C-alpha positions as CSV (number, residue, x, y, z in Angstrom):
1,X,25.5,-100.2,-22.0
2,X,27.5,-97.2,-20.6
3,X,27.5,-95.6,-24.1
4,X,23.7,-96.1,-24.4
5,X,23.2,-94.6,-20.9
6,X,25.5,-91.6,-21.7
7,X,23.5,-91.1,-24.9
8,X,20.2,-91.1,-22.9
9,X,21.5,-88.6,-20.4
10,X,22.7,-86.3,-23.1
11,X,19.4,-86.6,-25.0
12,X,17.5,-85.7,-21.7
13,X,19.7,-82.7,-21.1
14,X,19.2,-81.5,-24.6
15,X,15.4,-81.9,-24.5
16,X,15.3,-80.3,-21.1
17,X,17.2,-77.2,-22.3
18,X,15.1,-76.9,-25.4
19,X,12.0,-77.1,-23.2
20,X,13.3,-74.5,-20.8
21,X,14.4,-72.2,-23.6
22,X,10.9,-72.6,-25.1
23,X,9.4,-71.6,-21.8
24,X,11.7,-68.6,-21.6
25,X,10.9,-67.8,-25.2
26,X,7.2,-68.0,-24.5
27,X,7.5,-65.6,-21.5
28,X,9.5,-63.1,-23.7
29,X,7.0,-63.4,-26.5
30,X,4.0,-63.0,-24.3
31,X,5.6,-59.9,-22.8
32,X,6.3,-58.6,-26.2
33,X,2.7,-59.1,-27.2
34,X,1.5,-57.3,-24.1
35,X,3.6,-54.3,-24.9
36,X,2.5,-54.4,-28.6
37,X,-1.1,-54.7,-27.5
38,X,-0.7,-51.7,-25.1
39,X,1.0,-49.6,-27.8
40,X,-1.5,-50.6,-30.5
41,X,-4.4,-49.7,-28.1
42,X,-2.9,-46.2,-27.6
43,X,-2.5,-45.8,-31.4
44,X,-6.1,-46.9,-31.9
45,X,-7.7,-44.4,-29.4
46,X,-5.4,-41.7,-30.6
47,X,-6.5,-42.2,-34.3
48,X,-10.2,-42.4,-33.3
49,X,-10.1,-39.3,-31.3
50,X,-7.9,-37.4,-33.9
51,X,-10.5,-38.3,-36.4
52,X,-13.1,-36.3,-34.6
53,X,-11.2,-33.3,-35.8
54,X,-10.1,-34.6,-39.2
55,X,-13.0,-36.6,-40.7
56,X,-15.5,-34.9,-38.5
57,X,-14.4,-31.4,-39.1
58,X,-17.0,-28.8,-40.1
59,X,-16.3,-28.8,-43.9
60,X,-16.2,-25.1,-44.7
61,X,-14.1,-23.9,-41.9
62,X,-12.2,-27.0,-41.0
63,X,-12.9,-26.1,-37.2
64,X,-14.2,-28.6,-34.6
65,X,-17.8,-29.2,-34.3
66,X,-19.1,-28.5,-30.9
67,X,-20.9,-32.0,-30.8
68,X,-21.0,-35.0,-33.0
69,X,-23.4,-38.0,-32.9
70,X,-22.1,-41.3,-34.0
71,X,-23.7,-40.7,-37.3
72,X,-22.1,-37.3,-37.8
73,X,-25.1,-35.2,-37.0
74,X,-25.5,-32.3,-34.7
75,X,-28.1,-33.5,-32.1
76,X,-28.4,-30.5,-29.8
77,X,-26.6,-27.5,-31.5
78,X,-27.7,-25.9,-34.7
79,X,-26.0,-27.3,-37.7
80,X,-22.4,-26.0,-38.4
81,X,-21.8,-24.9,-34.8
82,X,-18.1,-24.9,-34.3
83,X,-16.3,-24.4,-31.0
84,X,-13.2,-22.3,-30.5
85,X,-11.7,-23.9,-27.5
86,X,-12.3,-27.4,-28.8
87,X,-10.7,-26.3,-32.0
88,X,-7.5,-25.4,-30.1
89,X,-7.4,-29.0,-28.8
90,X,-8.2,-30.2,-32.2
91,X,-5.2,-28.4,-33.7
92,X,-2.9,-30.3,-31.3
93,X,-4.7,-33.5,-32.1
94,X,-3.9,-33.0,-35.8
95,X,-0.2,-32.6,-35.0
96,X,-0.5,-35.8,-33.1
97,X,-1.9,-37.3,-36.3
98,X,1.1,-36.3,-38.2
99,X,3.4,-37.6,-35.4
100,X,1.6,-41.0,-35.5
101,X,1.5,-41.3,-39.3
102,X,-2.3,-40.9,-39.7
103,X,-1.9,-38.0,-42.0
104,X,1.1,-36.2,-43.7
105,X,2.6,-33.0,-42.7
106,X,1.4,-31.5,-46.0
107,X,-2.2,-32.6,-45.3
108,X,-2.0,-31.1,-41.9
109,X,-0.6,-27.8,-43.2
110,X,-3.4,-27.4,-45.9
111,X,-5.9,-28.0,-43.2
112,X,-4.5,-25.4,-40.9
113,X,-4.4,-22.9,-43.7
114,X,-8.2,-23.4,-44.1
115,X,-8.7,-23.0,-40.3
116,X,-6.6,-19.9,-39.9
117,X,-8.1,-18.2,-42.9
118,X,-11.4,-18.8,-41.5
119,X,-10.5,-17.5,-38.0
120,X,-9.0,-14.4,-39.5
121,X,-12.4,-13.3,-40.9
122,X,-14.6,-14.6,-38.1
123,X,-16.2,-12.5,-35.5
124,X,-13.9,-11.3,-32.7
125,X,-14.4,-8.9,-29.8
126,X,-11.3,-7.0,-28.8
127,X,-9.3,-9.7,-30.5
128,X,-11.1,-12.6,-28.6
129,X,-13.3,-15.2,-30.4
130,X,-16.7,-16.2,-28.9
131,X,-17.4,-19.7,-27.6
132,X,-19.3,-20.8,-30.7
133,X,-19.1,-19.7,-34.4
134,X,-21.2,-20.6,-37.4
135,X,-18.7,-22.6,-39.5
136,X,-20.3,-21.5,-42.7
137,X,-20.3,-17.7,-42.0
138,X,-17.9,-17.0,-39.2
139,X,-20.6,-15.2,-37.3
140,X,-21.1,-15.6,-33.5
141,X,-23.6,-18.2,-32.3
142,X,-24.5,-17.2,-28.8
143,X,-23.6,-19.8,-26.2
144,X,-26.3,-18.4,-23.9
145,X,-28.4,-15.3,-24.0
146,X,-25.8,-12.9,-22.7
147,X,-22.8,-14.9,-24.0
148,X,-22.8,-13.3,-27.4
149,X,-19.4,-11.7,-27.4
150,X,-15.8,-12.5,-26.6
151,X,-15.0,-15.6,-24.5
152,X,-11.4,-15.1,-23.1
153,X,-11.2,-18.7,-21.7
154,X,-12.2,-20.4,-25.0
155,X,-9.9,-18.0,-26.8
156,X,-6.9,-19.1,-24.5
157,X,-7.5,-22.7,-25.4
158,X,-7.6,-21.8,-29.1
159,X,-4.4,-19.7,-28.8
160,X,-2.7,-22.5,-27.0
161,X,-3.3,-24.7,-30.0
162,X,-2.4,-22.0,-32.5
163,X,0.9,-21.3,-31.0
164,X,1.7,-25.0,-30.8
165,X,1.1,-25.2,-34.6
166,X,3.2,-22.1,-35.1
167,X,6.2,-23.7,-33.2
168,X,5.8,-26.9,-35.4
169,X,6.0,-25.0,-38.7
170,X,8.1,-22.0,-37.8
171,X,11.3,-23.4,-39.4
172,X,9.5,-24.7,-42.4
173,X,9.3,-23.5,-46.0
174,X,8.1,-20.2,-47.2
175,X,4.4,-21.1,-47.3
176,X,4.6,-22.6,-43.9
177,X,6.3,-19.5,-42.5
178,X,3.4,-17.5,-43.9
179,X,1.0,-19.5,-41.9
180,X,3.1,-18.8,-38.8
181,X,3.0,-15.1,-39.5
182,X,-0.8,-15.2,-39.7
183,X,-0.9,-17.1,-36.4
184,X,1.4,-14.5,-34.8
185,X,-0.8,-11.7,-36.0
186,X,-3.9,-13.2,-34.6
187,X,-2.0,-13.8,-31.2
188,X,-0.9,-10.2,-31.1
189,X,-4.5,-8.9,-31.7
190,X,-6.0,-10.4,-28.6
191,X,-6.5,-7.7,-26.1
192,X,-6.0,-9.5,-22.9
193,X,-5.7,-6.2,-21.0
194,X,-9.1,-5.1,-22.2
195,X,-10.6,-8.1,-20.3
196,X,-9.4,-6.7,-16.9
197,X,-11.8,-3.8,-16.9
198,X,-8.8,-1.9,-15.5
199,X,-8.8,-4.2,-12.4
200,X,-6.3,-6.8,-11.2
201,X,-8.3,-9.8,-12.5
202,X,-9.3,-11.2,-15.9
203,X,-12.9,-11.4,-16.8
204,X,-14.2,-14.3,-18.8
205,X,-16.8,-12.6,-21.1
206,X,-17.5,-9.3,-22.8
207,X,-20.4,-8.6,-25.2
208,X,-21.0,-5.4,-27.3
209,X,-24.7,-5.9,-26.3
210,X,-24.5,-6.8,-22.7
211,X,-20.9,-5.5,-22.0
212,X,-19.8,-7.0,-18.6
213,X,-23.1,-8.1,-17.4
214,X,-22.1,-11.8,-17.2
215,X,-19.7,-10.6,-14.5
216,X,-17.3,-13.6,-14.2
217,X,-13.9,-12.5,-12.7
218,X,-11.7,-15.6,-12.8
219,X,-10.0,-16.1,-9.6
220,X,-9.0,-19.2,-7.6
221,X,-7.9,-22.5,-9.2
222,X,-9.9,-24.1,-12.1
223,X,-9.2,-24.9,-15.7
224,X,-8.1,-21.3,-16.7
225,X,-4.4,-21.1,-15.7
226,X,-3.5,-21.0,-19.4
227,X,-5.6,-17.8,-19.8
228,X,-3.5,-16.0,-17.2
229,X,-0.2,-17.3,-18.6
230,X,-1.1,-16.2,-22.1
231,X,-2.3,-12.9,-20.9
232,X,0.9,-12.3,-19.1
233,X,2.9,-13.5,-22.3
234,X,1.2,-11.3,-24.9
235,X,3.8,-9.1,-26.8
236,X,1.1,-6.5,-27.4
237,X,-1.6,-6.6,-24.8
238,X,0.0,-8.2,-21.7
239,X,-1.4,-7.8,-18.2
240,X,0.8,-7.1,-15.2
241,X,2.0,-9.7,-12.8
242,X,-0.4,-8.2,-10.1
243,X,-3.4,-9.4,-12.3
244,X,-2.1,-13.0,-11.7
245,X,-1.1,-12.7,-8.1
246,X,-4.1,-10.5,-6.9
247,X,-6.8,-11.9,-9.3
248,X,-6.0,-15.6,-10.0
249,X,-4.1,-16.3,-6.8
250,X,-6.4,-14.1,-4.7
251,X,-3.5,-12.6,-2.8
252,X,-2.3,-16.0,-1.8
253,X,-5.6,-17.4,-0.7
254,X,-5.5,-19.8,-3.5
255,X,-3.2,-22.1,-1.4
256,X,-4.9,-25.0,0.3
257,X,-3.6,-27.1,3.3
258,X,-6.4,-29.5,3.1
259,X,-6.2,-33.2,2.2
260,X,-8.9,-35.3,0.4
261,X,-8.7,-39.2,0.1
262,X,-5.3,-38.7,1.8
263,X,-3.9,-36.6,-0.9
264,X,-2.7,-33.0,-0.6
265,X,-5.2,-30.6,-2.5
266,X,-2.4,-27.9,-2.7
267,X,-4.7,-25.3,-4.3
268,X,-8.2,-24.0,-3.3
269,X,-10.9,-23.3,-6.0
270,X,-12.6,-20.1,-6.8
271,X,-14.5,-18.5,-3.9
272,X,-17.9,-19.6,-5.0
273,X,-16.9,-23.3,-5.3
274,X,-17.4,-25.2,-2.2
275,X,-16.3,-28.5,-3.5
276,X,-12.9,-29.9,-2.3
277,X,-11.9,-31.2,-5.7
278,X,-12.8,-30.2,-9.3
279,X,-13.9,-32.2,-12.3
280,X,-10.9,-33.7,-14.0
281,X,-10.9,-31.6,-17.1
282,X,-9.4,-29.0,-14.8
283,X,-6.2,-31.1,-14.9
284,X,-6.3,-31.3,-18.6
285,X,-7.3,-28.2,-20.6
286,X,-4.5,-25.8,-19.5
287,X,-2.0,-28.6,-19.6
288,X,-2.4,-29.8,-23.1
289,X,0.3,-27.3,-24.0
290,X,1.6,-26.0,-20.7
291,X,4.0,-28.7,-19.4
292,X,3.3,-29.3,-15.7
293,X,6.4,-31.4,-15.2
294,X,8.8,-29.1,-13.3
295,X,6.2,-26.4,-13.4
296,X,6.0,-24.4,-10.1
297,X,5.5,-21.0,-8.6
298,X,5.2,-19.7,-5.1
299,X,1.7,-21.3,-4.8
300,X,2.0,-24.8,-6.2
301,X,4.1,-27.6,-7.6
302,X,1.8,-28.2,-10.5
303,X,2.9,-31.7,-11.3
304,X,2.0,-32.8,-7.7
305,X,-1.3,-30.8,-7.9
306,X,-2.4,-32.6,-11.1
307,X,-1.1,-36.0,-10.1
308,X,-3.0,-35.7,-6.8
309,X,-6.2,-34.5,-8.5
310,X,-6.2,-37.7,-10.8
311,X,-5.3,-39.9,-7.8
312,X,-8.2,-38.6,-5.8
313,X,-10.7,-39.4,-8.6
314,X,-9.2,-42.9,-8.9
315,X,-9.4,-43.5,-5.1
316,X,-12.9,-42.2,-5.1
317,X,-14.0,-44.8,-7.6
318,X,-12.3,-47.5,-5.7
319,X,-13.8,-46.6,-2.4
320,X,-17.2,-46.0,-4.2
321,X,-19.0,-44.4,-1.2
322,X,-22.4,-44.5,-3.0
323,X,-21.9,-48.2,-4.1
324,X,-22.4,-47.4,-7.7
325,X,-22.5,-50.3,-10.0
326,X,-19.3,-50.9,-12.0
327,X,-17.1,-48.5,-10.1
328,X,-13.6,-49.7,-9.3
329,X,-9.9,-49.8,-10.2
330,X,-10.5,-49.9,-13.9
331,X,-13.7,-48.0,-14.2
332,X,-13.2,-44.4,-12.9
333,X,-13.0,-40.7,-13.7
334,X,-15.6,-37.9,-13.2
335,X,-15.7,-34.7,-15.2
336,X,-18.2,-32.4,-16.9
337,X,-20.0,-34.3,-19.6
338,X,-23.3,-35.5,-20.7
339,X,-25.3,-37.0,-18.0
340,X,-28.6,-39.0,-17.7
341,X,-30.4,-35.7,-17.7
342,X,-28.5,-32.9,-19.5
343,X,-24.9,-31.7,-19.0
344,X,-23.4,-32.0,-15.4
345,X,-20.2,-31.1,-13.7
346,X,-19.4,-34.6,-12.2
347,X,-16.8,-34.7,-9.4
348,X,-16.3,-36.8,-6.2
349,X,-18.7,-34.8,-4.0
350,X,-21.2,-34.3,-6.8
351,X,-21.1,-37.9,-8.1
352,X,-24.2,-39.0,-10.0
353,X,-23.0,-42.5,-11.0
354,X,-21.8,-41.2,-14.4
355,X,-18.3,-42.1,-15.7
356,X,-16.8,-39.9,-18.5
357,X,-14.0,-41.7,-20.3
358,X,-12.0,-38.6,-21.1
359,X,-11.4,-38.0,-17.4
360,X,-9.2,-41.1,-16.9
361,X,-7.9,-41.3,-20.5
362,X,-6.7,-37.7,-20.6
363,X,-5.0,-38.3,-17.3
364,X,-2.5,-40.7,-18.7
365,X,0.5,-38.5,-17.9
366,X,-0.5,-38.5,-14.2
367,X,-1.8,-42.0,-13.6
368,X,-0.4,-44.2,-16.4
369,X,-1.3,-47.6,-14.8
370,X,-4.9,-46.7,-13.8
371,X,-5.5,-45.0,-17.1
372,X,-4.3,-48.0,-18.9
373,X,-6.5,-50.3,-16.9
374,X,-9.5,-48.0,-17.9
375,X,-8.4,-48.0,-21.5
376,X,-8.1,-51.8,-21.6
377,X,-11.4,-52.3,-19.7
378,X,-13.4,-50.2,-22.1
379,X,-11.9,-51.7,-25.3
380,X,-11.8,-55.3,-24.2
381,X,-14.9,-55.6,-22.1
382,X,-17.3,-52.8,-23.1
383,X,-16.9,-52.2,-26.8
384,X,-20.4,-51.1,-27.1
385,X,-19.2,-47.9,-25.5
386,X,-16.8,-47.2,-28.3
387,X,-17.8,-45.6,-31.6
388,X,-16.2,-44.1,-34.7
389,X,-14.4,-41.3,-32.7
390,X,-13.3,-43.3,-29.7
391,X,-15.1,-43.8,-26.4
392,X,-18.5,-42.1,-26.2
393,X,-18.8,-39.1,-23.9
394,X,-20.4,-40.7,-20.9
395,X,-21.9,-43.8,-19.6
396,X,-23.5,-45.3,-16.4
397,X,-23.7,-48.9,-15.3
398,X,-25.7,-47.8,-12.3
399,X,-28.4,-46.2,-14.5
400,X,-28.0,-48.6,-17.4
401,X,-27.4,-45.6,-19.7
402,X,-24.9,-44.3,-22.1
403,X,-24.9,-41.6,-24.8
404,X,-23.7,-42.1,-28.3
405,X,-22.7,-38.4,-28.5
406,X,-19.2,-36.8,-28.6
407,X,-17.9,-33.4,-27.4
408,X,-14.9,-31.7,-29.0
409,X,-13.6,-30.6,-25.6
410,X,-13.6,-34.1,-24.3
411,X,-12.3,-35.9,-27.3
412,X,-9.5,-33.5,-28.1
413,X,-7.6,-33.8,-24.7
414,X,-7.6,-37.6,-25.0
415,X,-5.4,-37.7,-28.1
416,X,-3.2,-34.8,-27.0
417,X,-2.6,-35.9,-23.4
418,X,-1.8,-39.5,-24.4
419,X,0.8,-38.1,-26.8
420,X,2.2,-36.0,-24.0
421,X,2.5,-39.2,-22.0
422,X,4.0,-41.1,-24.8
423,X,6.5,-38.6,-26.2
424,X,5.9,-35.2,-24.7
425,X,5.5,-33.8,-28.3
426,X,2.9,-31.2,-27.6
427,X,4.4,-29.9,-24.3
428,X,7.7,-29.6,-26.0
429,X,6.3,-27.5,-28.9
430,X,4.3,-25.1,-26.8
431,X,7.0,-24.6,-24.2
432,X,9.4,-23.6,-27.0
433,X,7.4,-20.4,-27.6
434,X,9.5,-17.4,-26.5
435,X,6.6,-15.3,-25.6
436,X,5.3,-17.9,-23.3
437,X,8.6,-18.3,-21.6
438,X,8.7,-14.6,-21.0
439,X,5.3,-14.7,-19.5
440,X,6.1,-17.5,-17.2
441,X,9.2,-15.7,-16.1
442,X,7.2,-12.6,-15.4
443,X,4.8,-14.5,-13.2
444,X,7.6,-16.1,-11.3
445,X,7.3,-19.7,-12.6
446,X,10.1,-22.2,-12.8
447,X,9.7,-24.7,-15.6
448,X,11.4,-26.9,-18.1
449,X,12.6,-25.0,-21.1
450,X,12.2,-26.7,-24.5
451,X,14.9,-25.8,-27.0
């Protein structure tokens, strides 16, 4: 009897331990699946947005089409319109494609050769490319009536991408180093100093027909910090530090002591912008290559600036002062994008009920938890808003509307900024550039140096 009782006790303990271990195993397995699901989801969106610049590339030039419809047509631009700034983001996205195994290094190299050969022959104006080019001919396609010359901001986004590519290949084989030499020549030919008009500020546009009539001096915080950094970094046509401090920083007036949604704004926007906070692309475009971690000058801690910018947008969607349908913790993010009528610059004080996925998804480095919630919500609950090249440009539950169109300048930062969140790869490459480091030093920045 005692032996039988002892046997039953032992059997009970064995079964209990097995059950407990199975429960523990189930917990571990579930956690592993969640991690794998998150990583797979990041892989998926990076591949889709990368493909905008790979499968969707304009065939002759290899450059980024300004717009694409889900069926690969150009709905609002003339056919073969390519965008220079969007191409800069696309170059970085192609490097992400190599990193993630979507394409090989050799495939990327051959594509970059096509792109750079085209850009060498394309229209330039004192070294600066226009906003739009004809991908078949390399001739300018006016962005607007008087915008038919050099666009220094779009050129800066393009150069940011080109210098990242150069860093990637600079220690490569002989053919790869020839590509790097071509990129460096184009970099040196941009006449940043010309675009000051001899003043202590950079101007956005110049046209041989209209000259400076567009009259857009760039001062006060917006998406253009990279333009000033590159202008100071140029080995051949550099601007002085005064251009940055007096023009961009407006003699110190760029500093803000205001708060919005309880977060410090840190910087003020250009003098004609009365909004307290900008669209979220301002937190992305200059920082696809320029690493904001550890980046500061006498005006701002840029990581805190950008983190607060994204947090403000997230808090706005949670508070939802207009009571727009669908807004909340996992549906958020306002930026310039398509809208119900035309193209609009959405931001918290100019909120039309339009969510632009790139806003939250390109903010992954700053708000990883909130951005992941948005990513999961889109892919698991609203897959009708996802197409061949990732999330469509904009949607509105409030207006029962979404577009099936894409924009290069919105898709590119998604892939790149997610990679910066995951590995820091693009930040690491761009920040290795010695010219850029010298420019940052000249302007009084502290920053993390990449070796």
